[in-house]
PDB file of N, CA, C and O in Angstrom:
ATOM      1  N   MET A   1     -13.536  11.834  10.756  1.00  0.00           N
ATOM      2  CA  MET A   1     -12.491  11.251  11.575  1.00  0.00           C
ATOM      3  C   MET A   1     -12.840   9.789  11.860  1.00  0.00           C
ATOM      4  O   MET A   1     -14.010   9.440  12.013  1.00  0.00           O
ATOM      5  N   LEU A   2     -11.851   8.974  11.926  1.00  0.00           N
ATOM      6  CA  LEU A   2     -12.048   7.550  12.165  1.00  0.00           C
ATOM      7  C   LEU A   2     -12.659   7.329  13.542  1.00  0.00           C
ATOM      8  O   LEU A   2     -12.170   7.849  14.545  1.00  0.00           O
ATOM      9  N   ASP A   3     -13.721   6.559  13.574  1.00  0.00           N
ATOM     10  CA  ASP A   3     -14.431   6.274  14.817  1.00  0.00           C
ATOM     11  C   ASP A   3     -13.558   5.403  15.719  1.00  0.00           C
ATOM     12  O   ASP A   3     -13.031   4.378  15.285  1.00  0.00           O
ATOM     13  N   VAL A   4     -13.413   5.814  16.955  1.00  0.00           N
ATOM     14  CA  VAL A   4     -12.574   5.084  17.905  1.00  0.00           C
ATOM     15  C   VAL A   4     -13.118   3.677  18.139  1.00  0.00           C
ATOM     16  O   VAL A   4     -12.365   2.777  18.512  1.00  0.00           O
ATOM     17  N   ARG A   5     -14.412   3.480  17.924  1.00  0.00           N
ATOM     18  CA  ARG A   5     -14.983   2.137  18.085  1.00  0.00           C
ATOM     19  C   ARG A   5     -14.395   1.165  17.073  1.00  0.00           C
ATOM     20  O   ARG A   5     -14.171  -0.002  17.394  1.00  0.00           O
ATOM     21  N   HIS A   6     -14.142   1.639  15.844  1.00  0.00           N
ATOM     22  CA  HIS A   6     -13.540   0.779  14.825  1.00  0.00           C
ATOM     23  C   HIS A   6     -12.132   0.362  15.231  1.00  0.00           C
ATOM     24  O   HIS A   6     -11.758  -0.805  15.123  1.00  0.00           O
ATOM     25  N   VAL A   7     -11.378   1.316  15.688  1.00  0.00           N
ATOM     26  CA  VAL A   7      -9.993   1.038  16.081  1.00  0.00           C
ATOM     27  C   VAL A   7      -9.955   0.120  17.299  1.00  0.00           C
ATOM     28  O   VAL A   7      -9.190  -0.843  17.329  1.00  0.00           O
ATOM     29  N   SER A   8     -10.773   0.415  18.294  1.00  0.00           N
ATOM     30  CA  SER A   8     -10.761  -0.428  19.492  1.00  0.00           C
ATOM     31  C   SER A   8     -11.253  -1.837  19.179  1.00  0.00           C
ATOM     32  O   SER A   8     -10.750  -2.797  19.763  1.00  0.00           O
ATOM     33  N   ALA A   9     -12.220  -1.990  18.278  1.00  0.00           N
ATOM     34  CA  ALA A   9     -12.678  -3.328  17.886  1.00  0.00           C
ATOM     35  C   ALA A   9     -11.550  -4.104  17.215  1.00  0.00           C
ATOM     36  O   ALA A   9     -11.377  -5.296  17.470  1.00  0.00           O
ATOM     37  N   ALA A  10     -10.782  -3.430  16.355  1.00  0.00           N
ATOM     38  CA  ALA A  10      -9.664  -4.084  15.676  1.00  0.00           C
ATOM     39  C   ALA A  10      -8.585  -4.490  16.674  1.00  0.00           C
ATOM     40  O   ALA A  10      -8.048  -5.595  16.592  1.00  0.00           O
ATOM     41  N   VAL A  11      -8.265  -3.608  17.611  1.00  0.00           N
ATOM     42  CA  VAL A  11      -7.234  -3.908  18.614  1.00  0.00           C
ATOM     43  C   VAL A  11      -7.688  -5.058  19.515  1.00  0.00           C
ATOM     44  O   VAL A  11      -6.910  -5.972  19.790  1.00  0.00           O
ATOM     45  N   LEU A  12      -8.925  -5.019  19.967  1.00  0.00           N
ATOM     46  CA  LEU A  12      -9.434  -6.100  20.819  1.00  0.00           C
ATOM     47  C   LEU A  12      -9.444  -7.431  20.081  1.00  0.00           C
ATOM     48  O   LEU A  12      -9.168  -8.475  20.672  1.00  0.00           O
ATOM     49  N   SER A  13      -9.760  -7.396  18.797  1.00  0.00           N
ATOM     50  CA  SER A  13      -9.744  -8.616  17.995  1.00  0.00           C
ATOM     51  C   SER A  13      -8.328  -9.198  17.916  1.00  0.00           C
ATOM     52  O   SER A  13      -8.142 -10.411  18.022  1.00  0.00           O
ATOM     53  N   VAL A  14      -7.345  -8.333  17.730  1.00  0.00           N
ATOM     54  CA  VAL A  14      -5.947  -8.782  17.676  1.00  0.00           C
ATOM     55  C   VAL A  14      -5.525  -9.364  19.024  1.00  0.00           C
ATOM     56  O   VAL A  14      -4.900 -10.425  19.071  1.00  0.00           O
ATOM     57  N   VAL A  15      -5.856  -8.688  20.106  1.00  0.00           N
ATOM     58  CA  VAL A  15      -5.471  -9.160  21.436  1.00  0.00           C
ATOM     59  C   VAL A  15      -6.106 -10.517  21.731  1.00  0.00           C
ATOM     60  O   VAL A  15      -5.429 -11.424  22.216  1.00  0.00           O
ATOM     61  N   LYS A  16      -7.393 -10.661  21.444  1.00  0.00           N
ATOM     62  CA  LYS A  16      -8.066 -11.944  21.664  1.00  0.00           C
ATOM     63  C   LYS A  16      -7.423 -13.029  20.801  1.00  0.00           C
ATOM     64  O   LYS A  16      -7.203 -14.148  21.263  1.00  0.00           O
ATOM     65  N   GLY A  17      -7.123 -12.688  19.539  1.00  0.00           N
ATOM     66  CA  GLY A  17      -6.477 -13.642  18.649  1.00  0.00           C
ATOM     67  C   GLY A  17      -5.115 -14.072  19.147  1.00  0.00           C
ATOM     68  O   GLY A  17      -4.762 -15.249  19.062  1.00  0.00           O
ATOM     69  N   ILE A  18      -4.342 -13.124  19.670  1.00  0.00           N
ATOM     70  CA  ILE A  18      -3.011 -13.453  20.194  1.00  0.00           C
ATOM     71  C   ILE A  18      -3.128 -14.387  21.391  1.00  0.00           C
ATOM     72  O   ILE A  18      -2.362 -15.344  21.510  1.00  0.00           O
ATOM     73  N   VAL A  19      -4.078 -14.117  22.274  1.00  0.00           N
ATOM     74  CA  VAL A  19      -4.283 -14.997  23.431  1.00  0.00           C
ATOM     75  C   VAL A  19      -4.637 -16.403  22.956  1.00  0.00           C
ATOM     76  O   VAL A  19      -4.103 -17.385  23.471  1.00  0.00           O
ATOM     77  N   ASP A  20      -5.527 -16.502  21.981  1.00  0.00           N
ATOM     78  CA  ASP A  20      -5.901 -17.812  21.429  1.00  0.00           C
ATOM     79  C   ASP A  20      -4.700 -18.511  20.799  1.00  0.00           C
ATOM     80  O   ASP A  20      -4.505 -19.713  20.982  1.00  0.00           O
ATOM     81  N   VAL A  21      -3.896 -17.750  20.054  1.00  0.00           N
ATOM     82  CA  VAL A  21      -2.704 -18.322  19.411  1.00  0.00           C
ATOM     83  C   VAL A  21      -1.739 -18.841  20.470  1.00  0.00           C
ATOM     84  O   VAL A  21      -1.207 -19.943  20.340  1.00  0.00           O
ATOM     85  N   LEU A  22      -1.512 -18.056  21.512  1.00  0.00           N
ATOM     86  CA  LEU A  22      -0.571 -18.466  22.563  1.00  0.00           C
ATOM     87  C   LEU A  22      -1.070 -19.693  23.326  1.00  0.00           C
ATOM     88  O   LEU A  22      -0.272 -20.533  23.744  1.00  0.00           O
ATOM     89  N   ASN A  23      -2.369 -19.797  23.504  1.00  0.00           N
ATOM     90  CA  ASN A  23      -2.920 -20.963  24.213  1.00  0.00           C
ATOM     91  C   ASN A  23      -2.750 -22.245  23.411  1.00  0.00           C
ATOM     92  O   ASN A  23      -2.652 -23.328  23.987  1.00  0.00           O
ATOM     93  N   GLY A  24      -2.715 -22.133  22.092  1.00  0.00           N
ATOM     94  CA  GLY A  24      -2.554 -23.321  21.263  1.00  0.00           C
ATOM     95  C   GLY A  24      -1.210 -23.385  20.569  1.00  0.00           C
ATOM     96  O   GLY A  24      -1.064 -24.057  19.549  1.00  0.00           O
ATOM     97  N   ALA A  25      -0.229 -22.689  21.118  1.00  0.00           N
ATOM     98  CA  ALA A  25       1.077 -22.568  20.469  1.00  0.00           C
ATOM     99  C   ALA A  25       1.799 -23.902  20.365  1.00  0.00           C
ATOM    100  O   ALA A  25       1.912 -24.652  21.335  1.00  0.00           O
ATOM    101  N   GLU A  26       2.280 -24.172  19.166  1.00  0.00           N
ATOM    102  CA  GLU A  26       3.097 -25.362  18.935  1.00  0.00           C
ATOM    103  C   GLU A  26       4.578 -25.005  18.906  1.00  0.00           C
ATOM    104  O   GLU A  26       5.408 -25.685  19.509  1.00  0.00           O
ATOM    105  N   ASP A  27       4.892 -23.925  18.192  1.00  0.00           N
ATOM    106  CA  ASP A  27       6.272 -23.448  18.134  1.00  0.00           C
ATOM    107  C   ASP A  27       6.261 -21.954  17.847  1.00  0.00           C
ATOM    108  O   ASP A  27       5.233 -21.381  17.485  1.00  0.00           O
ATOM    109  N   PHE A  28       7.414 -21.343  18.015  1.00  0.00           N
ATOM    110  CA  PHE A  28       7.494 -19.887  17.864  1.00  0.00           C
ATOM    111  C   PHE A  28       7.170 -19.438  16.446  1.00  0.00           C
ATOM    112  O   PHE A  28       6.515 -18.412  16.262  1.00  0.00           O
ATOM    113  N   GLN A  29       7.612 -20.177  15.452  1.00  0.00           N
ATOM    114  CA  GLN A  29       7.377 -19.786  14.066  1.00  0.00           C
ATOM    115  C   GLN A  29       5.886 -19.739  13.755  1.00  0.00           C
ATOM    116  O   GLN A  29       5.425 -18.803  13.102  1.00  0.00           O
ATOM    117  N   SER A  30       5.134 -20.721  14.204  1.00  0.00           N
ATOM    118  CA  SER A  30       3.697 -20.707  13.933  1.00  0.00           C
ATOM    119  C   SER A  30       3.016 -19.573  14.693  1.00  0.00           C
ATOM    120  O   SER A  30       2.080 -18.963  14.175  1.00  0.00           O
ATOM    121  N   VAL A  31       3.471 -19.281  15.914  1.00  0.00           N
ATOM    122  CA  VAL A  31       2.930 -18.146  16.673  1.00  0.00           C
ATOM    123  C   VAL A  31       3.180 -16.861  15.912  1.00  0.00           C
ATOM    124  O   VAL A  31       2.276 -16.043  15.742  1.00  0.00           O
ATOM    125  N   GLU A  32       4.412 -16.686  15.454  1.00  0.00           N
ATOM    126  CA  GLU A  32       4.769 -15.475  14.718  1.00  0.00           C
ATOM    127  C   GLU A  32       3.924 -15.315  13.459  1.00  0.00           C
ATOM    128  O   GLU A  32       3.428 -14.222  13.184  1.00  0.00           O
ATOM    129  N   GLU A  33       3.754 -16.385  12.694  1.00  0.00           N
ATOM    130  CA  GLU A  33       2.977 -16.327  11.452  1.00  0.00           C
ATOM    131  C   GLU A  33       1.507 -16.014  11.732  1.00  0.00           C
ATOM    132  O   GLU A  33       0.895 -15.219  11.018  1.00  0.00           O
ATOM    133  N   GLN A  34       0.947 -16.630  12.758  1.00  0.00           N
ATOM    134  CA  GLN A  34      -0.454 -16.386  13.074  1.00  0.00           C
ATOM    135  C   GLN A  34      -0.685 -14.969  13.595  1.00  0.00           C
ATOM    136  O   GLN A  34      -1.684 -14.336  13.253  1.00  0.00           O
ATOM    137  N   VAL A  35       0.227 -14.476  14.411  1.00  0.00           N
ATOM    138  CA  VAL A  35       0.105 -13.104  14.917  1.00  0.00           C
ATOM    139  C   VAL A  35       0.251 -12.107  13.769  1.00  0.00           C
ATOM    140  O   VAL A  35      -0.467 -11.108  13.717  1.00  0.00           O
ATOM    141  N   GLN A  36       1.172 -12.375  12.854  1.00  0.00           N
ATOM    142  CA  GLN A  36       1.320 -11.497  11.693  1.00  0.00           C
ATOM    143  C   GLN A  36       0.024 -11.472  10.883  1.00  0.00           C
ATOM    144  O   GLN A  36      -0.392 -10.408  10.423  1.00  0.00           O
ATOM    145  N   GLY A  37      -0.610 -12.613  10.703  1.00  0.00           N
ATOM    146  CA  GLY A  37      -1.879 -12.675   9.990  1.00  0.00           C
ATOM    147  C   GLY A  37      -2.971 -11.874  10.691  1.00  0.00           C
ATOM    148  O   GLY A  37      -3.753 -11.180  10.041  1.00  0.00           O
ATOM    149  N   LEU A  38      -3.022 -11.970  12.022  1.00  0.00           N
ATOM    150  CA  LEU A  38      -4.004 -11.201  12.786  1.00  0.00           C
ATOM    151  C   LEU A  38      -3.789  -9.696  12.631  1.00  0.00           C
ATOM    152  O   LEU A  38      -4.741  -8.936  12.452  1.00  0.00           O
ATOM    153  N   VAL A  39      -2.527  -9.278  12.703  1.00  0.00           N
ATOM    154  CA  VAL A  39      -2.211  -7.852  12.583  1.00  0.00           C
ATOM    155  C   VAL A  39      -2.522  -7.351  11.172  1.00  0.00           C
ATOM    156  O   VAL A  39      -3.025  -6.240  11.004  1.00  0.00           O
ATOM    157  N   GLN A  40      -2.225  -8.166  10.161  1.00  0.00           N
ATOM    158  CA  GLN A  40      -2.540  -7.781   8.787  1.00  0.00           C
ATOM    159  C   GLN A  40      -4.043  -7.615   8.601  1.00  0.00           C
ATOM    160  O   GLN A  40      -4.497  -6.652   7.982  1.00  0.00           O
ATOM    161  N   GLU A  41      -4.800  -8.544   9.130  1.00  0.00           N
ATOM    162  CA  GLU A  41      -6.256  -8.484   9.006  1.00  0.00           C
ATOM    163  C   GLU A  41      -6.813  -7.234   9.689  1.00  0.00           C
ATOM    164  O   GLU A  41      -7.676  -6.554   9.133  1.00  0.00           O
ATOM    165  N   ALA A  42      -6.325  -6.934  10.881  1.00  0.00           N
ATOM    166  CA  ALA A  42      -6.772  -5.738  11.600  1.00  0.00           C
ATOM    167  C   ALA A  42      -6.364  -4.472  10.845  1.00  0.00           C
ATOM    168  O   ALA A  42      -7.140  -3.520  10.769  1.00  0.00           O
ATOM    169  N   SER A  43      -5.160  -4.455  10.290  1.00  0.00           N
ATOM    170  CA  SER A  43      -4.689  -3.300   9.517  1.00  0.00           C
ATOM    171  C   SER A  43      -5.560  -3.079   8.293  1.00  0.00           C
ATOM    172  O   SER A  43      -5.883  -1.940   7.956  1.00  0.00           O
ATOM    173  N   GLN A  44      -5.937  -4.149   7.632  1.00  0.00           N
ATOM    174  CA  GLN A  44      -6.818  -4.038   6.470  1.00  0.00           C
ATOM    175  C   GLN A  44      -8.141  -3.401   6.865  1.00  0.00           C
ATOM    176  O   GLN A  44      -8.617  -2.492   6.185  1.00  0.00           O
ATOM    177  N   LYS A  45      -8.740  -3.865   7.953  1.00  0.00           N
ATOM    178  CA  LYS A  45     -10.025  -3.322   8.396  1.00  0.00           C
ATOM    179  C   LYS A  45      -9.921  -1.834   8.714  1.00  0.00           C
ATOM    180  O   LYS A  45     -10.754  -1.039   8.278  1.00  0.00           O
ATOM    181  N   VAL A  46      -8.892  -1.464   9.479  1.00  0.00           N
ATOM    182  CA  VAL A  46      -8.729  -0.058   9.854  1.00  0.00           C
ATOM    183  C   VAL A  46      -8.494   0.802   8.617  1.00  0.00           C
ATOM    184  O   VAL A  46      -9.028   1.907   8.527  1.00  0.00           O
ATOM    185  N   PHE A  47      -7.705   0.314   7.665  1.00  0.00           N
ATOM    186  CA  PHE A  47      -7.430   1.073   6.449  1.00  0.00           C
ATOM    187  C   PHE A  47      -8.695   1.251   5.614  1.00  0.00           C
ATOM    188  O   PHE A  47      -8.932   2.330   5.070  1.00  0.00           O
ATOM    189  N   VAL A  48      -9.509   0.199   5.510  1.00  0.00           N
ATOM    190  CA  VAL A  48     -10.782   0.310   4.785  1.00  0.00           C
ATOM    191  C   VAL A  48     -11.673   1.351   5.454  1.00  0.00           C
ATOM    192  O   VAL A  48     -12.239   2.213   4.782  1.00  0.00           O
ATOM    193  N   TRP A  49     -11.797   1.271   6.779  1.00  0.00           N
ATOM    194  CA  TRP A  49     -12.613   2.256   7.490  1.00  0.00           C
ATOM    195  C   TRP A  49     -12.094   3.673   7.267  1.00  0.00           C
ATOM    196  O   TRP A  49     -12.886   4.595   7.073  1.00  0.00           O
ATOM    197  N   ALA A  50     -10.774   3.859   7.292  1.00  0.00           N
ATOM    198  CA  ALA A  50     -10.191   5.189   7.106  1.00  0.00           C
ATOM    199  C   ALA A  50     -10.459   5.715   5.701  1.00  0.00           C
ATOM    200  O   ALA A  50     -10.820   6.880   5.535  1.00  0.00           O
ATOM    201  N   LEU A  51     -10.285   4.868   4.686  1.00  0.00           N
ATOM    202  CA  LEU A  51     -10.516   5.313   3.312  1.00  0.00           C
ATOM    203  C   LEU A  51     -11.983   5.623   3.060  1.00  0.00           C
ATOM    204  O   LEU A  51     -12.301   6.585   2.361  1.00  0.00           O
ATOM    205  N   GLU A  52     -12.878   4.823   3.619  1.00  0.00           N
ATOM    206  CA  GLU A  52     -14.303   5.092   3.448  1.00  0.00           C
ATOM    207  C   GLU A  52     -14.713   6.359   4.189  1.00  0.00           C
ATOM    208  O   GLU A  52     -15.584   7.092   3.721  1.00  0.00           O
ATOM    209  N   GLU A  53     -14.102   6.624   5.328  1.00  0.00           N
ATOM    210  CA  GLU A  53     -14.364   7.870   6.045  1.00  0.00           C
ATOM    211  C   GLU A  53     -13.849   9.066   5.238  1.00  0.00           C
ATOM    212  O   GLU A  53     -14.503  10.108   5.193  1.00  0.00           O
ATOM    213  N   LEU A  54     -12.696   8.923   4.611  1.00  0.00           N
ATOM    214  CA  LEU A  54     -12.166   9.983   3.759  1.00  0.00           C
ATOM    215  C   LEU A  54     -13.103  10.242   2.581  1.00  0.00           C
ATOM    216  O   LEU A  54     -13.332  11.396   2.218  1.00  0.00           O
ATOM    217  N   ASP A  55     -13.643   9.189   1.985  1.00  0.00           N
ATOM    218  CA  ASP A  55     -14.609   9.332   0.899  1.00  0.00           C
ATOM    219  C   ASP A  55     -15.838  10.103   1.375  1.00  0.00           C
ATOM    220  O   ASP A  55     -16.348  10.967   0.661  1.00  0.00           O
ATOM    221  N   GLU A  56     -16.307   9.793   2.568  1.00  0.00           N
ATOM    222  CA  GLU A  56     -17.462  10.493   3.141  1.00  0.00           C
ATOM    223  C   GLU A  56     -17.148  11.972   3.367  1.00  0.00           C
ATOM    224  O   GLU A  56     -17.974  12.838   3.080  1.00  0.00           O
ATOM    225  N   LYS A  57     -15.959  12.252   3.878  1.00  0.00           N
ATOM    226  CA  LYS A  57     -15.536  13.638   4.126  1.00  0.00           C
ATOM    227  C   LYS A  57     -15.459  14.421   2.814  1.00  0.00           C
ATOM    228  O   LYS A  57     -15.906  15.565   2.739  1.00  0.00           O
ATOM    229  N   LEU A  58     -14.890  13.796   1.785  1.00  0.00           N
ATOM    230  CA  LEU A  58     -14.810  14.462   0.477  1.00  0.00           C
ATOM    231  C   LEU A  58     -16.198  14.709  -0.105  1.00  0.00           C
ATOM    232  O   LEU A  58     -16.428  15.739  -0.739  1.00  0.00           O
ATOM    233  N   CYS A  59     -17.114  13.783   0.103  1.00  0.00           N
ATOM    234  CA  CYS A  59     -18.481  13.945  -0.383  1.00  0.00           C
ATOM    235  C   CYS A  59     -19.144  15.167   0.249  1.00  0.00           C
ATOM    236  O   CYS A  59     -19.803  15.951  -0.433  1.00  0.00           O
ATOM    237  N   ARG A  60     -18.963  15.315   1.545  1.00  0.00           N
ATOM    238  CA  ARG A  60     -19.579  16.451   2.248  1.00  0.00           C
ATOM    239  C   ARG A  60     -18.935  17.779   1.859  1.00  0.00           C
ATOM    240  O   ARG A  60     -19.611  18.808   1.852  1.00  0.00           O
ATOM    241  N   ALA A  61     -17.640  17.777   1.533  1.00  0.00           N
ATOM    242  CA  ALA A  61     -16.901  19.018   1.273  1.00  0.00           C
ATOM    243  C   ALA A  61     -16.893  19.428  -0.194  1.00  0.00           C
ATOM    244  O   ALA A  61     -16.438  20.527  -0.513  1.00  0.00           O
ATOM    245  N   ARG A  62     -17.379  18.585  -1.090  1.00  0.00           N
ATOM    246  CA  ARG A  62     -17.287  18.889  -2.526  1.00  0.00           C
ATOM    247  C   ARG A  62     -18.188  20.066  -2.905  1.00  0.00           C
ATOM    248  O   ARG A  62     -19.138  20.390  -2.193  1.00  0.00           O
ATOM    249  N   ASP A  63     -17.879  20.690  -4.023  1.00  0.00           N
ATOM    250  CA  ASP A  63     -18.714  21.738  -4.603  1.00  0.00           C
ATOM    251  C   ASP A  63     -19.876  21.032  -5.301  1.00  0.00           C
ATOM    252  O   ASP A  63     -19.729  20.531  -6.416  1.00  0.00           O
ATOM    253  N   LYS A  64     -21.027  20.997  -4.637  1.00  0.00           N
ATOM    254  CA  LYS A  64     -22.174  20.235  -5.139  1.00  0.00           C
ATOM    255  C   LYS A  64     -22.720  20.779  -6.453  1.00  0.00           C
ATOM    256  O   LYS A  64     -23.334  20.041  -7.224  1.00  0.00           O
ATOM    257  N   ALA A  65     -22.501  22.057  -6.709  1.00  0.00           N
ATOM    258  CA  ALA A  65     -22.965  22.634  -7.978  1.00  0.00           C
ATOM    259  C   ALA A  65     -22.090  22.177  -9.144  1.00  0.00           C
ATOM    260  O   ALA A  65     -22.552  22.117 -10.283  1.00  0.00           O
ATOM    261  N   ARG A  66     -20.846  21.859  -8.864  1.00  0.00           N
ATOM    262  CA  ARG A  66     -19.911  21.487  -9.920  1.00  0.00           C
ATOM    263  C   ARG A  66     -19.738  19.968 -10.040  1.00  0.00           C
ATOM    264  O   ARG A  66     -19.616  19.446 -11.148  1.00  0.00           O
ATOM    265  N   LEU A  67     -19.728  19.274  -8.930  1.00  0.00           N
ATOM    266  CA  LEU A  67     -19.483  17.835  -8.945  1.00  0.00           C
ATOM    267  C   LEU A  67     -20.756  17.071  -8.572  1.00  0.00           C
ATOM    268  O   LEU A  67     -21.265  17.198  -7.458  1.00  0.00           O
ATOM    269  N   LYS A  68     -21.252  16.292  -9.504  1.00  0.00           N
ATOM    270  CA  LYS A  68     -22.444  15.475  -9.279  1.00  0.00           C
ATOM    271  C   LYS A  68     -22.023  14.024  -9.081  1.00  0.00           C
ATOM    272  O   LYS A  68     -21.222  13.488  -9.846  1.00  0.00           O
ATOM    273  N   MET A  69     -22.571  13.400  -8.046  1.00  0.00           N
ATOM    274  CA  MET A  69     -22.272  11.997  -7.830  1.00  0.00           C
ATOM    275  C   MET A  69     -23.036  11.193  -8.879  1.00  0.00           C
ATOM    276  O   MET A  69     -24.252  11.328  -9.016  1.00  0.00           O
ATOM    277  N   ILE A  70     -22.306  10.354  -9.619  1.00  0.00           N
ATOM    278  CA  ILE A  70     -22.962   9.570 -10.661  1.00  0.00           C
ATOM    279  C   ILE A  70     -23.257   8.154 -10.210  1.00  0.00           C
ATOM    280  O   ILE A  70     -24.218   7.544 -10.680  1.00  0.00           O
ATOM    281  N   ARG A  71     -22.450   7.622  -9.308  1.00  0.00           N
ATOM    282  CA  ARG A  71     -22.723   6.278  -8.787  1.00  0.00           C
ATOM    283  C   ARG A  71     -21.761   5.949  -7.662  1.00  0.00           C
ATOM    284  O   ARG A  71     -20.766   6.638  -7.435  1.00  0.00           O
ATOM    285  N   THR A  72     -22.091   4.878  -6.971  1.00  0.00           N
ATOM    286  CA  THR A  72     -21.172   4.341  -5.981  1.00  0.00           C
ATOM    287  C   THR A  72     -20.680   2.998  -6.516  1.00  0.00           C
ATOM    288  O   THR A  72     -21.333   2.357  -7.340  1.00  0.00           O
ATOM    289  N   GLY A  73     -19.554   2.610  -6.042  1.00  0.00           N
ATOM    290  CA  GLY A  73     -18.999   1.345  -6.503  1.00  0.00           C
ATOM    291  C   GLY A  73     -17.955   0.829  -5.534  1.00  0.00           C
ATOM    292  O   GLY A  73     -17.664   1.443  -4.508  1.00  0.00           O
ATOM    293  N   GLU A  74     -17.409  -0.304  -5.886  1.00  0.00           N
ATOM    294  CA  GLU A  74     -16.345  -0.896  -5.093  1.00  0.00           C
ATOM    295  C   GLU A  74     -15.056  -0.897  -5.890  1.00  0.00           C
ATOM    296  O   GLU A  74     -15.057  -0.992  -7.117  1.00  0.00           O
ATOM    297  N   ARG A  75     -13.970  -0.789  -5.166  1.00  0.00           N
ATOM    298  CA  ARG A  75     -12.656  -0.799  -5.794  1.00  0.00           C
ATOM    299  C   ARG A  75     -11.757  -1.688  -4.959  1.00  0.00           C
ATOM    300  O   ARG A  75     -11.729  -1.572  -3.733  1.00  0.00           O
ATOM    301  N   THR A  76     -11.033  -2.561  -5.604  1.00  0.00           N
ATOM    302  CA  THR A  76     -10.100  -3.435  -4.915  1.00  0.00           C
ATOM    303  C   THR A  76      -8.687  -2.893  -5.100  1.00  0.00           C
ATOM    304  O   THR A  76      -8.257  -2.598  -6.215  1.00  0.00           O
ATOM    305  N   LEU A  77      -7.983  -2.771  -3.991  1.00  0.00           N
ATOM    306  CA  LEU A  77      -6.623  -2.245  -3.991  1.00  0.00           C
ATOM    307  C   LEU A  77      -5.678  -3.280  -3.397  1.00  0.00           C
ATOM    308  O   LEU A  77      -6.050  -4.032  -2.496  1.00  0.00           O
ATOM    309  N   VAL A  78      -4.465  -3.310  -3.905  1.00  0.00           N
ATOM    310  CA  VAL A  78      -3.433  -4.161  -3.320  1.00  0.00           C
ATOM    311  C   VAL A  78      -2.540  -3.256  -2.477  1.00  0.00           C
ATOM    312  O   VAL A  78      -1.907  -2.332  -2.989  1.00  0.00           O
ATOM    313  N   THR A  79      -2.501  -3.541  -1.172  1.00  0.00           N
ATOM    314  CA  THR A  79      -1.706  -2.732  -0.248  1.00  0.00           C
ATOM    315  C   THR A  79      -0.565  -3.579   0.311  1.00  0.00           C
ATOM    316  O   THR A  79      -0.472  -4.776   0.037  1.00  0.00           O
ATOM    317  N   SER A  80       0.281  -2.954   1.082  1.00  0.00           N
ATOM    318  CA  SER A  80       1.405  -3.690   1.672  1.00  0.00           C
ATOM    319  C   SER A  80       0.947  -4.714   2.704  1.00  0.00           C
ATOM    320  O   SER A  80       1.702  -5.623   3.050  1.00  0.00           O
ATOM    321  N   PHE A  81      -0.277  -4.578   3.199  1.00  0.00           N
ATOM    322  CA  PHE A  81      -0.786  -5.576   4.142  1.00  0.00           C
ATOM    323  C   PHE A  81      -1.927  -6.386   3.556  1.00  0.00           C
ATOM    324  O   PHE A  81      -2.746  -6.938   4.291  1.00  0.00           O
ATOM    325  N   GLY A  82      -1.983  -6.458   2.247  1.00  0.00           N
ATOM    326  CA  GLY A  82      -2.941  -7.342   1.593  1.00  0.00           C
ATOM    327  C   GLY A  82      -3.930  -6.608   0.708  1.00  0.00           C
ATOM    328  O   GLY A  82      -3.923  -5.382   0.607  1.00  0.00           O
ATOM    329  N   GLU A  83      -4.771  -7.391   0.076  1.00  0.00           N
ATOM    330  CA  GLU A  83      -5.782  -6.870  -0.835  1.00  0.00           C
ATOM    331  C   GLU A  83      -6.998  -6.408  -0.032  1.00  0.00           C
ATOM    332  O   GLU A  83      -7.473  -7.119   0.854  1.00  0.00           O
ATOM    333  N   ILE A  84      -7.497  -5.205  -0.350  1.00  0.00           N
ATOM    334  CA  ILE A  84      -8.677  -4.683   0.317  1.00  0.00           C
ATOM    335  C   ILE A  84      -9.683  -4.226  -0.722  1.00  0.00           C
ATOM    336  O   ILE A  84      -9.313  -3.877  -1.843  1.00  0.00           O
ATOM    337  N   THR A  85     -10.948  -4.227  -0.350  1.00  0.00           N
ATOM    338  CA  THR A  85     -12.009  -3.716  -1.213  1.00  0.00           C
ATOM    339  C   THR A  85     -12.717  -2.606  -0.460  1.00  0.00           C
ATOM    340  O   THR A  85     -13.152  -2.786   0.677  1.00  0.00           O
ATOM    341  N   ILE A  86     -12.828  -1.444  -1.114  1.00  0.00           N
ATOM    342  CA  ILE A  86     -13.466  -0.292  -0.490  1.00  0.00           C
ATOM    343  C   ILE A  86     -14.683   0.126  -1.297  1.00  0.00           C
ATOM    344  O   ILE A  86     -14.781  -0.132  -2.497  1.00  0.00           O
ATOM    345  N   LYS A  87     -15.615   0.787  -0.598  1.00  0.00           N
ATOM    346  CA  LYS A  87     -16.766   1.394  -1.258  1.00  0.00           C
ATOM    347  C   LYS A  87     -16.405   2.859  -1.490  1.00  0.00           C
ATOM    348  O   LYS A  87     -15.815   3.504  -0.624  1.00  0.00           O
ATOM    349  N   ARG A  88     -16.763   3.381  -2.667  1.00  0.00           N
ATOM    350  CA  ARG A  88     -16.440   4.766  -2.969  1.00  0.00           C
ATOM    351  C   ARG A  88     -17.467   5.368  -3.894  1.00  0.00           C
ATOM    352  O   ARG A  88     -18.272   4.660  -4.501  1.00  0.00           O
ATOM    353  N   ARG A  89     -17.432   6.686  -3.997  1.00  0.00           N
ATOM    354  CA  ARG A  89     -18.345   7.419  -4.859  1.00  0.00           C
ATOM    355  C   ARG A  89     -17.588   7.907  -6.089  1.00  0.00           C
ATOM    356  O   ARG A  89     -16.398   8.214  -6.025  1.00  0.00           O
ATOM    357  N   LEU A  90     -18.305   7.971  -7.211  1.00  0.00           N
ATOM    358  CA  LEU A  90     -17.720   8.503  -8.440  1.00  0.00           C
ATOM    359  C   LEU A  90     -18.504   9.733  -8.850  1.00  0.00           C
ATOM    360  O   LEU A  90     -19.733   9.755  -8.782  1.00  0.00           O
ATOM    361  N   TYR A  91     -17.765  10.778  -9.286  1.00  0.00           N
ATOM    362  CA  TYR A  91     -18.374  12.060  -9.601  1.00  0.00           C
ATOM    363  C   TYR A  91     -18.107  12.459 -11.045  1.00  0.00           C
ATOM    364  O   TYR A  91     -17.191  11.948 -11.690  1.00  0.00           O
ATOM    365  N   ARG A  92     -18.921  13.376 -11.536  1.00  0.00           N
ATOM    366  CA  ARG A  92     -18.722  13.938 -12.866  1.00  0.00           C
ATOM    367  C   ARG A  92     -18.921  15.446 -12.755  1.00  0.00           C
ATOM    368  O   ARG A  92     -19.796  15.929 -12.037  1.00  0.00           O
ATOM    369  N   GLU A  93     -18.065  16.184 -13.501  1.00  0.00           N
ATOM    370  CA  GLU A  93     -18.200  17.646 -13.522  1.00  0.00           C
ATOM    371  C   GLU A  93     -19.341  18.044 -14.423  1.00  0.00           C
ATOM    372  O   GLU A  93     -19.620  19.233 -14.578  1.00  0.00           O
TER     373      GLU A  93
END
């Protein structure tokens, strides 16, 4: 399960960023663009944490006699909130 510390860190980062953006606001459009960037960045982090946690869960639940881990690696994915890179395990039967 996703650690609440990861989620709360992402939310606090967004809130702090929004306060900083509002303190230096020039116009509404720039505020909107900067806040969207902050939310995208936080979404990317939470999604990476969730996918890596899912990988960990699958590792623990796999049939170890049938599936052998051959290596770990990184994979870059393009998501609706940007490009992310995750760590994952690769298995062989």
